[in-house]
N, C-alpha and C positions, 0 to 999 in steps of 0.2 A: 518644353519650359515655355508658360507663355508672358508674353509682358502687356503689363494693361497700365494706359498713362491714365493719372489721379492727378487732382486737385493737390499743389501743393503750397503753404502758407510758413513766410517762415517772417523770423523778428530778427536785426539787427537792433543789440542796443551800440548810443552812440553814434559814432564818425564815423567813415571805412574804415578806419584799425582800430574798431571794438574791439573786444576781448572774446565776448560769446556771440552764439551767434545759436536759434534756437528751432527750427521748424517740425511742424506737422504734415502726412503725408493722410489722405483721407480719400474715396472712393464709394461705386455703388460697388464694385464685380466688373463691369464694366467701359468702358473706353473712356475717361472723364479729364476733361479741359479746363484750367485755371485760366480765366483771362483776368481776372482785374477783381478790387474788395476796396474795405471800408476802415475806417475805425470812425465804431456808433456809438453810441448817449453815455453805457457805461464801457469805455476806457478798449473795449471787445472787439472784436472786427468778424466783417461780415465781407466775403470769397462767395465770388460770382463764377460761371463757365458753362458746363455742357458737359451731359451724361448721352451713356446710350444704351443705358439701364433705368430699369427703375421708376421708366415713368408712364407715359397717356398715349407718345409717340414712336419713332423710331429717333427723335433726340431730341431731348429734352434741356430748359435747362435746370445748373447747380446751381443751388443757396445753399450757403456753408454758414453757419455762424460761430464762433467764438468765443470763448472768456479772458480776458487779455493775456492770459497764461497762455493761449492759442489752445484750452481742451475743448475739444467739441462738448454743443450745445445743443447742436440739431442741426442734421442736415437734408436738404427738398427737396426735391424735382418737381420742375414748374414747367409745366405743355399742355396740346395741346392733341389731337390725333397724328398729325405729323408732325414737321419738322420745326422746331424752337434753338435760335444757337443765342446765348444772353455772354453781353463781352465789354458789359459794364452796369457797375453798378452805382448807388446814391444813395444817402438817408433823404429821409424826408419829415418835416413837423409834425409828425407824428408819432415820432419812433421808429415808423413803419420802412418799407424799401419803394428806392423807384428802379429796374432791371431793362436793361435798354436791347435790343438787339432785331432777331428778326425772324422772320414766319414764313412757312406756306401753309398754316391749316384754315384760317379765312384772308379778306382783306382782296385785292381790287383786281392781285392774277399774281403768279410767277412767286417770289418770294417778296415779302411787305416790311416795312421800317416796323420792328415792335415795341410796347412799353408796356408796363408790366407795373401794378401798384402790387402792395405786398401787406401783410399788417406787422405789426413785432416780430411775431412768430413764423415767420416767414406764409401766411397764408393769402393768397389771391381773393385783393378787394375788386381792383380791376384790372382790362386789356383794350390796349387801342393797339391799332394799325396803321400808317402812313404809305403812302408812296398811289404809283398807276398800275398799268395793265404791265408793265415787264419787271423785273429784280429791282429791287430798292433793298438795302442791306443797312441797319445804324449800327455804331461803331462805339459811340459816344454818346452818354446823358450826362447832365449841370444839370442843376436846381437853381433859379434865381433868384432875384432879392422880391421880385412879387409874387413867389410862389410856385411860378410855371414854370415847363421845363425844355431844354433844349436840345435836341441828337442832332451830331454829325455824325455822314454818312455816306452811301455811296449811290446814286438814282440812275435808272438804264430807263426808264421811263420822262416824254418828252426829251424835255431841253436841248442844248444844238447841239449835242456832241455824241459819242462811241460812249455812256456811260457820264455821268459828270460829277460834283463835288455836290452835297443836297444835305441843305439845314432845317431842320423842322420848329417853328417854337409852339408849345403849348400853354393853355393855359393852366389850373394845381389840378383841373380834373378830366389831363390829357386831351382834353380839346384844345381840335386845330386853330390857329391864332394866323399864321403864315408859315409858307414854306417856301425855300429858296430853293435855283441850281446853279453851279458854277463850272463855270472851267470853256474849252474852245471845244473846235469842230472832232476833235479826239477824242481819249478818252481818260477823264479826270477825275478823282475820288477825296475825297478827304476819310484817315482814320483817325482825327483824335483834335482834341480844342481846347483852349480856356477862352475864361471869361477874365476880360482885361481889365485895366481898375477904377478904369471912363466905362466901363459896365457893357462896350463892344466885345470882339467876342477876333480870336487871331487862331488859322484850321489850320492842319499840314498837311498831307497827303502825297499823293501823286498828279502829274500831268504832263499827256502824251502832246499836246495842242499846240505845242508854243514853242516848239523848234525845229528845224524843216525834215528832222532827218527821222520823225517820229519816236525818237526815243521816251522812253519814261523817266518825267525829271521829278528832282524833288522839289516840294509846290505849298507855297507859305499864303495864304488871303486872308484880310485887316477887313473888318469889317465896323460900320457902325453899331449903336445896338438896337435898332432896327433892323438890323441884317443888309444892309446896301452899306454897298463894296466900297470901300477907303484905296485900300491899292493889294494889286496881288505878284508877288513875285514866283519866277520857278529858278534853281538851283542845279547845273550840272556840266553845262559847257558842253551839252551834246554827250555829256556819262551818263549812264540809265542811275536813278538814285528813286527812293523814296524819304520820307518822312515818316513815323510814328508815333512822336510827340514829343509836344512844341510847349517852355514855361514864356511866361515875362522872365525879362534879366531886371536887374537890380538897376540898368541906367535906364527903364523906359523899353529897350530895345525885346530882342525873343535870341532864346536860343532853344534851337530845335536838332532831333536825334532819330538814326536812322539807320540807312544801309544804305548801301552801292558797288557802283562797280570803279575801280581803282583805274581803270586802264579798257578803251574798246574793245579791247578780245581781253577781256579779264573771264574767267568760267567763274568765276564763286564773290561771295558782296562785302565786303569790308562797313567799318563801321562808317560813320559820315556823321560831324560834330557841324550845325553851321549857327554863325552870328547873325544875326541880322539887327541893325538901325532901328530905330520906330519908327520912321518911315521907307521901308524895306529895302534900305539900301544894306546891300552885302558888305560887312565887315568881316567875318571868320570864316573858311571853308576847310573842316581836318578830315579825312578819311586815312583809314590807319586799320592795318593787322599785322598780325601778331605772325602769321607762319608762313607761307607764299602756299596757296593751292588750297589755303582751311578756309570755311566764312565765321566772320563773327557780325554779329549784329544789337545794335542797342533799341531795347523796344520801348522803353520808359524812361522820366526825367520826372522831378519833384528837384522843389529849394531847400535847401539844405542852409546852418547856419556859418556865417564866417562868407559871406558874398558867393557863394560856390552851389554848388545843381551835385545828386545824386544821380544816377543811372542801371538800369537794369538792363540786360539781353539774353546774349547766349555768345557762345562760343564755341567749332571742335579744336583748338589748340591742342589739347591732349585726344588726338585721336579720337574722341565722343566728343558729341552735345555737352555741354554744360553749362548752366547761369554761372554770368555776368555779371561784376558790380565794382561802379566806378566811380568816380568821382571827375570833374568838370570846374572848373574857373571858367569866374565874368566873362575870360573875353575869348571863352568857345574850346579853350584847349585841354584835354585828356589832360589827367594830372599824372598818370602813370603810375597812379598805387591799384591797377585792379586787382580782385579776386576771385575768382572760381569753386561753388563749387555741384555737384555731382556725384549720384553714385558710382564709389571705388571696389565693388564685388568683385571679383576679375570673373567669379562664375556670370555676370550679367554682362560681361564688358558688351562694347555696342550701343548703351542705351541712352538716350536723348533726355536734357532737364533743359527746360529755358524757364528764363525770368519776362511777364508778360508785362508786369506792373511795380511798381512803387510807386512810394509818398512816405512823407515826414509826419509821421506820429507824435502825439499834443504832449504825450511823455520822453522827449527827446529820441525815435527809438525809429526802427524805419517798418514797414510792413513791405512785404515783395509775395506777390503772385504769381503760379506760372504754374510747368506741369510735368512732371515727371512721366521715367519707364523704369523710373528704376526702384529701389526697398522693397520690393514686394517677387515671389514667382506663382505665378498659376492667379489664375479668377479668387479673390480677396476686395473684405470688406478691413482691414489692419489699420490701424491707426502709427503711424510713427512719430514720434515723439524723439526730438536727439537736441543734446547743446555742445558747444567746443568752439574753442578759438579759431577765430577764421585764415591763421598761418597753417594748424595745425587739420583741422579736422575740413575744413574750407578750399586750403590750396591755391598757391599764388601764381596769377602768371610772371614770373619775373626773370624768362628769358629774354636775351635784345629782340627786341621789336624790327622782325625783315625789313619792313619801308615805314614811312609817314608822309604823306602826301598834304603838306601846309601848303595855306595857299591864305593872306593877309590884302584886305580890302581898304586900302589908306585912300586909292583914284581910281574904285573900280573904273572895267570899262561898259559901262549899262548905263541904262536909262531909267531913271525911279520915271511913274506913269500914277499918278495921283486921282479916281473920280471925286470931284465935286459938288457932279447931282447937276440936274440942270441943263445936261449937255455940256458944262466944262469939264475939261482936264489937263489937268498941269503936271510937262515934260519937265524934269531937273534932270539935267546932263553933267555927265563928268565933267572936273573944273577946266581942264584941259583944255576939254572938247570944244573949236571954233565953227558953231554952226555959220553955215554959207546958204544950204536949201532944205527945204521942208518938201517932201511930196509923200499923201495917204492914199493909198492903194484898198481898198474894197477888197473883200476877198477871193474874187472874180480878177483880180488883175488890175481894174480900174480904176484911172487915177480920178479921183474925187476932191483930193483940194492939193496947191502947189505954191509955194512961195518964197521969197527968191534973196529977204529983207535979210541984213545979218540979224542974228537974237542973241536973246545974252542968255545965259547957261540957265535958265528955268523961263518956260513959257508956257503960254493956254492952246490948248485946240479946243477948234468951237466945233459942237459933234450936231447937235439940235436939229441940224436938215436932213442929217446923215439916218439912215435907216439903224433897227437898233442889231447888232451882230461883229465881228472880226473884225479887223482892218490892219493893216498893213504899216506902219510909220517910217520915213526913210527918211538920212538924215545924213547929209553930206557937208563936210568939215573943211578947210584947212589940209588936211594931212590925211584922214581915215576919215571912212564911211559908216555908220550904225543903222543898226536895223532892229525894233520892237513890234511886238503886238499890241495891240488896243484892242480891249473890247468896248463897241456904246452901247451900253445897256437900253 
């Protein structure tokens, strides 16, 4: 028996407790992966991923188009002589599509961020690459009001560390307008981003640059509409974690989802949900797992009616990996109504199903795109169609939770750092922290600024005379001390 990975589209009608779920499975007969999707102009859907068969190179982008009921209209392999991966797709103004990913078929070296424009039938109109001599990877593309495109990912070319968060902005023809890198001296990267209501950006991913133990922490960055840094935030308390997706909250703040470790000695990932205020202040963090020793993660989040969010990911709760669908309220709390979906045929035990993308459609449904190893035996190009009730055909995670680690932050032990431009950086301290002394050190441990005057809970650092780079701000209070890393752009 040969198990193959296949692109999957699900349609869930209504809210999480809805009665009907139907899904379609399609593939090329080779390993295929479903990474993202979009509802299109005729209310049908497009999904993007990658395929190892039927294309021009070792791996190609897989683009799948369906009607509103999920019936296949066409599927295309988009690629060049070597390796292409597709991670994100968006509608364009001419009813065609733009795809972001990465390629090593052309560009400046290693892998480069790839942007592909197609017509409405999936035929390539043009393709562009961005990056440097090393690896540069694109994971999310969005079209802005000007008609241009913004791509987020990770760059190992240039920057200040061993991998940086990477943001590329182009015009409507894919011509590079600007590119920016974010992070510190260690590995950092972006997996996803959203445009905010004010025209700026909020990005999420991981960072190893802002803790002393070299642990990869959940990372959120807030930018204005020119890509200039407003604030950046890591969440982890030295626990490993990362954010896969983020949404703007109904109060102007943000909710991020992902996965990470519940303790330093944990050997598996659990779900992480983080709520941040509009200024980056951490308000709530939840780490949740369904069963000890099993893996749970959320890969995508979207807004839903009633000041709530819908999220999708994967869980090994049932002994094999299944798609996990759940709701999150505006406080950042998982709502305890999770559903699972996966192949339950005992002849195909051990298969893996995962949900990688979710979005609310314009007809009060949810589109989910992901990958499955189930439902087909051998090498096939079959299309699977199924409808059913979530509670019967989808399965339900209903056993008591083994652990839930929830921390809420009303007066958090943290410092908010806001970059105001022109060398001015605002620092906001916890309300109960009474500052007595401030010292600023460069990355080599040399003291560059000091002040022993008692300050208020909010003050400004003037960095214009200091070289760009990473600095350590050491603050001594009446009862305790705090340290934070500051970047002078």
